[in-house]
N, C-alpha and C positions, 0 to 999 in steps of 0.2 A: 211500627215503622211507617206503615201506610197511613195511619191516623195522623202522625206528625207531618207527613208530606201533604196530605189533604188540608190540614189546618194551615200550614205555611202558605200553600197555594191560595187558599181562601183569603188569608190576610193580605197577600200581594195583590190579588184582584180587587179587594176592598179598597186598598190604598190607591191603586191605579184609578178606580172608578171615582173616588173622592177627588183626586187630582184633576181628572177630566172634567168633572162637574164644576169645580172651581174655575178651571180654565175657560169653560164655556160661558160662565157668567161674566168673567172679565172680558172675554171677546165680544159678547153682546153689548156690554156697557161701552167698551171702546169704540165699536162700530157705530153705535147710536150717537155718542158724543161727537164723533168725527162727522157724521152726516148732518147733525144740527149745525155744527160749526161751518161746514161747507155751504149749507143753505143760507146762513147769515152773511157769509163773506162772498158768495158767488155773485158775479156781475149779471148773471141771468135771472136772479131773483128780483122780481119787480119791487120798486119802491113806491109806496102810495104817494102819488104826485100831487095830491090835493088835500085841502082841509088842514086842521090844526095838528093832526097826528102824522106828519110826514115821517116816513121811514119806520113806522111802528110794525108794519107787516114783516119787513126784513129782520128787524131786531127781535121779533117774537119767537123765532125758532128755538126749540129746546128739546131735550130728551128726558123722558120720565120713565120710572119703573112702574109697571102695572102687573101685579102678580109675579110671574117669573119672566115676563117679557119686558123689553125696553121699547118704548114708542117715541118716535120723533113727531112732534106736533108743533103747531103754531098757537101759542097761548094768548096772543093779542087779537088776531084776526082769523080765527079758525074757519069762519064762514067763507072767506075768500079763496081758500086753497083750491077747492074744486073749480070754482068759477075762473080763476086765473089759469089753472093748469089746462082745463078743457075748453075754455071760451064759453060764451053764453049769449043768449038772445038779448037784443037791445029793445028798449021801449019804442023807439022810433023806427024799428025794423032793422033787419040785418043782424049780423053777429059781431061780437067783440072778438078781438084777436086772442088766440090762446098763447100764453106764455109758459111754455114747457120748461119747468125748472125743477120739479120734484122727481120726475121719472129718471133722469140721468143720475141723480144723487142716490135714489133708491137702488138702482142697478149697481152702483159703485159700492154702496154699503153692504149689499147682499154678497158681492164678490169678496169684499174685505172680510166679512164674517166667515164665509166658506173657507177662505185661505187660513184664517185663524183656527178654525175647527180642525183642518187637516194638520196644521203644525202641532196642535195640542195632542191629537190622537197619535201622531207619529213620535211625539216626545221631543220635538226640537225646541 
């Protein structure tokens, strides 16, 4: 009798663990996609105002899977993300203005993921 109980508990825990793992993957994917979409559509995201490639920076935001993680990245102008977010020194002296557009989205995505994890664990 104790063996049957232990076996059924192990099966329940295994099923619960599998459901939680699947939910976490879905939550990660959903949060990453929402973050990339928000960066593409946000009015705070700078548009490259010069050259032939107008708007490519804003259009380049995407989410990709790397191992078990989902990463939000800019596939067209990845070199500009840090320079635009933090500002940078100019050749003629002085500093370029910082366009803080990634940090607010990052905080929002982290909060969204945390809320999703809580819902999954609680079973709602």
